C-alpha positions in Angstrom: -3.2 32.9 -6.8 -6.9 33.0 -7.1 -6.8 34.7 -10.5 -4.3 32.0 -11.7 -6.7 29.2 -10.6 -9.6 30.9 -12.4 -7.5 31.0 -15.6 -6.6 27.4 -15.4 -10.2 26.5 -14.7 -11.5 28.5 -17.8 -8.8 26.9 -20.0 -9.7 23.4 -18.8 -13.4 24.1 -19.3 -12.7 25.4 -22.8 -10.7 22.4 -24.0 -12.9 19.7 -22.2 -15.1 19.2 -25.3 -12.0 18.8 -27.6 -10.3 16.1 -25.6 -13.6 14.4 -24.5 -12.9 14.7 -20.8 -14.2 16.8 -17.9 -10.8 18.5 -17.5 -11.7 20.7 -14.5 -12.9 17.6 -12.6 -9.8 15.6 -13.5 -7.3 18.5 -12.8 -8.8 19.3 -9.4 -9.3 15.7 -8.4 -6.1 14.5 -10.1 -4.0 17.1 -8.2 -5.2 16.0 -4.8 -5.1 12.3 -5.6 -1.7 12.9 -7.1 -0.4 14.3 -3.8 -1.6 11.3 -1.8 -0.4 8.8 -4.4 3.0 10.4 -4.6 3.4 9.9 -0.8 2.3 6.3 -1.1 4.6 5.8 -4.1 7.5 7.2 -2.2 6.6 5.1 0.8 6.4 1.8 -1.1 9.5 2.5 -3.2 11.6 3.8 -0.2 10.7 0.8 1.9 11.4 -1.6 -0.9 14.9 -0.1 -1.5 15.7 -0.1 2.2 14.5 -3.6 2.9 16.0 -5.1 -0.2 19.4 -3.6 0.6 19.5 -4.0 4.4 18.0 -7.5 4.6 19.5 -10.7 3.1 17.6 -12.1 0.1 16.2 -14.9 2.2 14.9 -12.5 4.9 13.4 -10.1 2.4 11.8 -13.1 0.8 10.2 -14.1 4.1 9.0 -10.6 4.6 7.4 -10.6 1.1 5.8 -14.0 1.8 4.2 -12.7 5.0 2.8 -9.6 3.3 1.5 -11.8 0.5 -0.3 -14.0 3.0 -1.8 -10.9 4.7 -3.1 -9.8 1.3 -4.6 -13.2 0.7 -6.4 -13.1 4.1 -8.1 -10.0 2.7 -10.2 -12.1 0.3 -12.3 -13.2 3.3 -13.0 -9.6 4.3 -15.4 -8.8 1.5 -13.0 -7.2 -0.9 -15.8 -5.9 -3.2 -17.4 -3.8 -0.5 -15.2 -0.9 -1.1 -16.6 -0.5 -4.6 -20.1 -0.7 -3.2 -19.3 2.0 -0.6 -18.0 4.4 -3.3 -21.2 3.9 -5.3 -23.5 4.3 -2.3 -21.8 7.4 -0.9 -21.7 9.0 -4.4 -25.5 8.7 -4.5 -26.0 10.1 -1.0 -26.5 6.9 0.9 -23.7 7.7 3.4 -25.1 5.5 6.2 -24.1 2.6 4.0 -20.5 3.2 5.0 -20.7 2.1 8.6 -23.1 -0.7 7.7 -20.4 -2.0 5.2 -17.7 -1.6 7.9 -19.6 -3.8 10.3 -20.1 -6.5 7.6 -16.4 -6.4 6.7 -15.4 -6.7 10.3 -17.7 -9.7 10.8 -16.5 -11.6 7.8 -12.8 -10.8 8.4 -12.8 -13.3 11.3 -12.7 -16.0 8.7 -9.4 -14.5 7.6 -8.2 -14.7 11.2 -8.9 -18.4 11.2 -7.0 -18.8 7.9 -4.0 -17.0 9.4 -4.2 -19.1 12.6 -4.3 -22.3 10.5 -1.3 -21.2 8.6 0.5 -20.4 11.9 -0.1 -24.0 13.0 1.1 -25.3 9.6 4.4 -23.3 9.8 5.0 -24.5 13.3 4.9 -28.1 12.2 7.2 -27.2 9.3 9.7 -25.9 11.8 9.4 -22.2 10.8 8.8 -20.9 14.3 9.4 -17.3 13.5 6.7 -17.3 10.7 4.4 -19.3 13.0 4.5 -16.6 15.7 4.0 -13.8 13.1 0.9 -15.4 11.7 -0.5 -16.2 15.1 -0.3 -12.5 16.1 -1.7 -11.3 12.7 -4.7 -13.6 13.2 -5.8 -11.6 16.2 -5.1 -8.2 14.6 -6.6 -9.0 11.2 -10.3 -7.9 11.7 -9.1 -4.5 12.8 -6.5 -4.3 10.0 -9.2 -5.2 7.4 -11.4 -2.1 8.1 -8.6 0.3 8.8 -8.3 1.6 5.3 -12.0 2.1 4.4 -11.9 5.9 4.9 -10.4 6.1 1.4 -13.6 4.6 -0.2 -15.8 7.1 1.7 -13.8 10.2 0.6 -13.6 8.8 -2.9 -17.4 8.6 -3.0 -17.7 12.1 -1.5 -15.2 13.3 -4.1 -13.2 14.9 -1.3 -9.9 14.0 -2.9 -8.2 16.9 -0.9 -9.0 15.2 2.4 -8.1 11.8 1.1 -4.7 13.2 -0.1 -3.9 14.8 3.3 -4.8 11.7 5.4 -3.1 9.3 3.0 0.1 11.4 3.0 0.1 11.7 6.8 -0.2 7.9 7.1 2.5 7.3 4.5 5.0 9.5 6.4 4.3 8.2 9.9 4.2 4.5 9.0 7.4 4.7 6.9 9.3 6.4 9.8 8.1 3.7 12.2 9.0 0.8 10.0 12.4 2.2 9.2 13.2 2.8 12.9 12.1 -0.8 13.7 14.4 -2.0 10.9 17.4 -0.1 12.0 16.9 -1.2 15.7 16.0 -4.8 15.2 16.8 -6.0 11.6 14.0 -8.4 12.3 11.3 -9.5 9.9 9.0 -10.1 12.9 9.2 -6.5 14.2 9.0 -5.0 10.7 5.7 -6.7 10.0 4.2 -6.1 13.4 5.1 -2.4 13.4 3.7 -2.0 9.8 0.4 -3.7 10.7 -0.1 -1.8 14.0 0.7 1.5 12.4 -2.0 1.0 9.8 -4.5 -0.2 12.4 -4.0 2.8 14.7 -3.5 5.6 12.2 -5.9 4.5 9.4 -8.3 3.0 11.9 -8.8 6.5 13.4 -9.4 8.0 10.0 -11.9 5.2 9.1 -14.0 5.3 12.3 -13.6 8.6 14.2 -12.6 11.1 11.5 -15.1 10.0 8.8 -18.0 10.7 11.3 -17.4 14.4 10.9 -18.3 14.3 7.2 -21.4 12.1 7.2 -24.4 14.2 6.3 -26.9 11.4 5.8 -27.6 8.2 7.7 -29.5 6.6 4.8 -28.5 3.0 4.0 -28.8 1.4 0.5 -29.3 -2.3 1.1 -28.8 -3.1 -2.5 -25.2 -1.7 -2.3 -24.4 -4.0 0.6 -25.8 -6.9 -1.3 -23.9 -5.9 -4.4 -20.7 -5.6 -2.4 -21.1 -9.1 -1.0 -22.0 -10.6 -4.4 -18.9 -9.3 -6.3 -16.8 -10.2 -3.3 -17.5 -13.8 -4.0 -16.0 -13.6 -7.5 -13.1 -11.5 -6.2 -12.0 -14.2 -3.8 -10.6 -16.2 -6.8 -9.1 -13.1 -8.2 -7.4 -12.3 -5.0 -5.9 -15.8 -4.8 -4.8 -15.6 -8.5 -3.1 -12.2 -8.1 -0.7 -13.6 -5.5 -0.6 -17.2 -6.6 2.7 -16.9 -8.4 4.3 -15.7 -5.1 3.0 -18.7 -3.3 4.2 -21.1 -6.0 7.6 -19.5 -6.0 7.9 -19.8 -2.2 6.8 -23.5 -2.4 8.6 -24.8 -5.5 11.7 -22.5 -5.4 12.8 -20.6 -2.3 12.5 -17.3 -0.4 15.5 -15.9 -2.2 13.8 -16.4 -5.5 10.7 -14.8 -4.1 12.8 -11.8 -3.1 14.1 -11.5 -6.7 10.5 -11.7 -8.1 9.3 -9.0 -5.7 12.1 -6.7 -6.6 11.4 -7.3 -10.3 7.8 -6.2 -9.6 8.6 -3.3 -7.3 9.3 -0.6 -9.8 6.5 -1.5 -12.2 4.1 -1.5 -9.2 5.0 2.1 -8.5 4.1 3.0 -12.0 0.9 1.1 -11.6 0.2 3.1 -8.4 0.7 6.3 -10.4 -1.7 5.2 -13.1 -4.3 4.1 -10.6 -4.4 7.6 -9.3 -7.1 8.2 -11.9 -9.1 5.1 -11.0 -10.9 6.7 -8.0 -11.8 9.6 -10.3 -13.2 7.3 -12.9 -15.8 5.3 -10.9 -17.5 8.3 -9.1 -17.6 10.1 -12.4 -19.1 7.1 -14.2 -21.6 6.5 -11.4 -22.9 10.0 -11.6 -23.0 10.5 -15.4 -24.6 9.0 -18.5 -21.4 7.8 -20.0 -22.2 5.3 -22.8 -20.2 2.7 -24.6 -19.1 5.0 -27.4 -17.6 7.4 -24.9 -15.7 4.6 -23.1 -14.2 3.4 -26.4 -13.0 6.9 -27.3 -11.2 7.2 -23.9 -10.0 3.6 -24.4 -8.0 4.6 -27.4 -6.4 7.6 -25.7 -5.6 5.5 -22.6 -3.8 2.9 -24.8 -1.5 5.6 -26.3 -0.7 6.8 -22.7 0.2 3.2 -21.7 2.5 2.7 -24.7 4.3 5.9 -23.7 4.5 4.7 -20.1 6.2 1.5 -21.2 8.8 3.4 -23.3 9.6 5.7 -20.3 10.0 2.6 -18.1 12.3 0.8 -20.5 14.6 3.9 -20.7 14.7 4.7 -17.0 14.5 1.3 -15.2 18.1 0.1 -15.9 19.5 3.3 -14.3 17.3 3.0 -11.3 18.0 -0.6 -10.6 21.8 -0.1 -11.0 21.8 2.7 -8.4 19.1 1.5 -6.0 19.1 -2.3 -6.3 22.7 -3.2 -6.9 22.2 -6.8 -5.5 19.4 -7.4 -8.0 20.7 -5.5 -11.1 21.4 -8.7 -13.0 17.6 -9.2 -13.1 16.7 -5.8 -14.6 15.9 -7.4 -18.0 13.1 -9.4 -16.3 11.7 -6.2 -14.9 11.7 -4.6 -18.4 9.9 -7.7 -19.7 7.4 -7.3 -16.8 6.6 -3.7 -17.9 4.6 -5.2 -20.8 1.9 -6.0 -18.2 1.1 -2.2 -18.1 -1.3 -3.0 -21.0 -3.5 -4.5 -18.3 -4.3 -0.9 -17.1 -6.7 -0.7 -20.0 -9.2 -2.8 -18.1 -10.1 0.2 -15.8 -12.5 1.8 -18.3 -14.6 -1.2 -19.4 -14.5 -2.8 -16.0 -15.7 0.4 -14.2 -18.4 0.8 -16.9 -19.7 -2.7 -16.0 -19.7 -1.7 -12.3 -21.6 1.4 -13.0 -24.2 -0.6 -14.9 -24.2 -3.2 -12.1 -23.6 -6.0 -14.6 -23.1 -8.4 -11.7 -23.1 -11.6 -13.8 -20.6 -10.2 -16.3 -18.3 -8.9 -13.6 -18.3 -12.3 -11.9 -17.7 -14.1 -15.2 -14.7 -11.9 -16.0 -13.2 -12.2 -12.5 -13.6 -16.0 -12.5 -12.2 -16.7 -16.0 -9.3 -14.2 -15.7 -8.4 -15.6 -12.2 -8.3 -19.2 -13.4 -6.2 -18.2 -16.4 -3.6 -16.4 -14.2 -3.4 -19.3 -11.8 -2.8 -21.9 -14.6 -0.3 -19.7 -16.4 1.6 -19.0 -13.1 1.8 -22.6 -12.1 3.1 -23.8 -15.5 5.5 -20.8 -15.8 7.1 -21.2 -12.3 7.1 -25.0 -12.4 9.0 -25.2 -15.7 10.8 -21.9 -16.0 11.2 -20.5 -12.5 11.1 -16.7 -12.0 11.3 -16.1 -15.8 8.2 -18.2 -16.2 6.4 -16.2 -13.5 7.1 -13.0 -15.4 6.0 -14.4 -18.8 2.8 -15.8 -17.2 1.9 -12.2 -16.1 2.6 -10.8 -19.5 0.5 -13.4 -21.4 -2.3 -13.0 -18.8 -2.4 -9.2 -19.2 -2.9 -9.4 -23.0 -5.5 -12.1 -22.8 -7.4 -10.4 -19.9 -7.7 -7.1 -21.6 -9.1 -8.9 -24.7 -11.5 -10.8 -22.5 -12.9 -7.7 -20.6 -13.2 -5.8 -23.9 -15.2 -8.6 -25.5 -17.5 -8.8 -22.4 -17.9 -5.0 -22.4 -18.9 -4.9 -26.1 -21.5 -7.7 -25.6 -22.9 -6.1 -22.4 
């Protein structure tokens, strides 16, 4: 086995210069990240299939609405701090991790107030079940918001092996707990509570107790904390925009239509999760190297060809998957095929991470604000006039325009 690993390493090293990538780094890191991502992919896909088939459309739509609101609450918990942690840890400022954790916990109470206010609003609308769910989530949210931060630390340390093992363990345990609660209760309330508590307890242990074993330096980089707070401001609007179409569908249409929209997005999101396996590899590598614009453009072209291939694979396989696993939603498969064109948006990873490496704060903020406003406007118009189809088209148009925008900003940086 050892000899086999050495041969693979030597071959990867030999061909690195020809393909323009540090292949030993990507093979080693990609393998471990792939393990963790596969478990997360299976978890997300399995839960989607089970929930979509076992719950009525309206109930599945309510569940999707609650999870969307929980994601939106995260915009108050300094969403940009994770990027700052990766950068700081990569450069040896590991004490920044717990400093960032304290800042996130402090700001996340604003998210709790948001959830509490929504609980009151749902109560007056007569949605008592949703009101109770949001009230409970408001008290749990600060703990929920810091529970997944171990992933940023291990990304920065480039310990993708540890990240894969912890992520896989969480995926297995949380999936089992949610499925058991679904079988026993068939209740959206218990599904959500079990899902949130499992993340708080399992991932919270990894993020607080387990990480301590790997900290070798207590040095803090104040500039990273400042950078994380700064980009978090612009990411607030991006966070709202990403989930804006779901809110508009829930408001102007109904929870059943929201269920359809979420199922349409489910399979593409699993492909996205697979592609994003390489995102944690990109940022630490960029942060610790002298990658220039020319290098990024070379990788950009290769990445584009990969994405085209990914779209072709999706168009071929998706109808079969929806027919077998989502029989209640099979008639909407064509919308999912249309949605796969949004894969073009994956291209933003390279220029965006380059701007982060160079700490181009103003340019990052400019892109986040402009792209977020664009998505919100397109989503509102699309849903209001064309329903779920309009929501899908809004995402496709946005993806094309956003990649053109980030490329233009990158070239002028």
